[in-house]
N, C-alpha and C positions, 0 to 999 in steps of 0.2 A: 895901263896903270892910271888910276884917277888921282889927281892932285887937288889941292884946295881951291884952285882957280877954275876947275871944271864945273859946268852946270849941267844938270840932268832934268829932263821933264818928268821922268818916271823912274822910281827906284823900286826894284823887285828884290825881295829877300829870298834867297834860295834858287838854285839852278836845276832843280829836279824836274819831274814831269810838268808840274804846274807852273813853276817859274820859267822854265825853258819855253814852254808853249806861249805863255803870256808875253815874254820878251820877243819871241819870234813874230807874234801877231802885232805887237805895238811898235816895234822898232821900224824906223823908216827915215827917208832923207830929211824930213822936217821934225822928227821926234827923236830926242836923245834919251836912251834908256841905259841905266846902270843896274847890273845884277850883282848883289852881294852874296858871296859864297864863303862859308867858313872853312871848307876843306880844300884840298890840293887839286891841281890840274894834273891828272894822271897821263895825259897824252904824251908828255915828255919824260916819263919815268918808267921803270920796269914794274912788272907785277910783284906785289909782296910775296916773299918766300916763306917766312915764319908766320905762325898763327898770330902772334902779337903784332906783327907788322900790318895785319888787316884791320886792327882795332883803332877806333878813334875815341878820345876822351876829351870832353869839354873842360874837364878840370885839369888835365895834363896834356894839352895839345902839342906841347914841345917834345913830349916823349911818345905819345900814342897819337899819330896823325894819319892812320889808315883811312879806309873808306867805309868801315862798318861801325856804326854807333849802336851799341846794345844798351837798352834801358830796362832794368829789372824792376818791375812794379809788383804790387801786392798779388795780383791775380793773372799777370801775363808778363811776357818778355817781348819787348818791341825792338825790332831791328830797323834802323833808319840809315840812309846813305849820307856820307860826308865827303864831298868832293864835287868837282864840276860834272854835272849829270845827276847828282843827288841819288834818289832811289833807283834810277835806271842802271846804276852801277851794281846793284845787289839783288834785283828782283827776279833773277834767273829766268827771265823772258815769259813767266807764267801770266796769262791773261784770263782771269776768271771773273765773271759778273757776280757781284754780291747778291745773295738771295734776298728776297723781300723782307724776310724776318729780321735781317740785320738792322733795318731802319725803324724797327718798332720802338726802340728806346735808345737814349743816349745821343741823339742827334738833334740839332735845331729843327724846328717845325718846318722850315723852308726846304730842308733836305729830306726828300722822301724817295722811295723806290721808283714811283712814277716819274718824279722829276729827274732822276738820274738815268732812267732807261734810255732815252734818246742819245745820251752821251756815250753809253757803251757801244752803240752802233757806230758812232763817229770814230771811236778808238779802233773798233774792229775794221772799219774801212781803211784807216790809215796804216795799221800794223799787220792786218791780214793774218791773224793767229791761225796756226795749223797744228794738228797732232803729228807726232813722229810717225812717219810711214811704217806700215807693217813690215816691210822688208828691211827696216833699219833698227829693229828692236835690239837694244844692247843688253849685256848681262844684268845690269842693275834693274832695268825694267822687268826682265824675266824673273829676277829674284823677288821683286815686289809682288808680281802677279802670283807667283808660287806661294808666297807668304799669305796673301789674301785668301787663296784657296784653302790653305791649311787652317786658317783661323775661321773659316766658314763665312767670310764676308766678301766673296768674289764679286757679288753684285754691286758692291760699293767701289770696286777698283776700276779705274779707267784712266786712259792717258789724257793729260791735261793739254789744253790748247796753248801753244807757245808762239811768241812773236818771232818766229824763225822761218825763213824761206828755205825749205829743204830741196835738195836735188833728188827728184823722184826716181831718177835712173840709177842711183847708187844702191847697192845691196850690201848689207852687213855681212862680213866674212867670218865673224866669230872672234876676231881680234879686238882688243880694247881700242876704242875709237880715238884715243889720244896718242897712240903709238905712231911712229913715222910710217911704217908700212906693215901690211897693206892699208891703203886709205879706205875709209868708209864714210858714209854720209850720216852716221848716227850721231845724235847729240851727246856730247860728253866732253871731259877735259876742262878746258878753260872756258867756263860759262860766262865770264865777264867780257872777254874780248871777241868771242866768236871766231877764233883763229882757224878753225877747221876749214880746209879748202873746199868742202862741199856744202857748207851752210853759211847763211848770212843772218846775223842777228839784227832784226829791225829795231831801231831805237837805240842800239848800242854798237859802236864800232870798236876800233882799237883805242883803249884808254878811256877817254871821256865819252866816247860813243857818238852816234850820229846826231843825237839830240844836242850834245855839247858842241859838235862841229857846226851844226846849223845855227845854234845860239851864238857862237863866236862870230860866224859870218854876218849874221843880222846885226849884232852889236857893233861890229866894225863899220857897217853902213850907218847905223844910228848915231854913233859917236864921232864919225868922221867929220 
């Protein structure tokens, strides 16, 4: 907890991917870093149960203080994270590079596809994204593949790379992966916490996630 007598060399707004990485790199024995986060620290609380418990509202944070902030705009709906870990709480582990066309308009001239490309490689080296192994295809994936075939767009369907370390030796038995038994290595159930015994979510652990844990450790050093 920061009080009025504390001094910080650097103040970072937000504890998501950008803020957490910046704080991790900048915090040190001679540098005091403070991270400001509007949302809760979920490491000491249970997962929300009702849909409304997941929602966050900047207008009514006393009533809606979950980790999902939905912004309905004119042509899109934006989902952002609210909590220690920021967007890492809600991004479902999907790691997809933005196509070059995304940067053709709407971005500052300094942010281009060529400028961003090396950083995609750095992220991939850190998170090691992988596709769900063929032997762990769960019913939801099979249903999506079947739907793509029936719509005539099977060539557009593929498994996305996920920041998940899969146990390659586990084979899906046909049961839902979130059930207690039998165990399988398929991705499913609690996407936030990665509680499944045969998979590890890189970048997110229990509650605030590995980013949040690392951030807390580095800030303890920086503020000590």
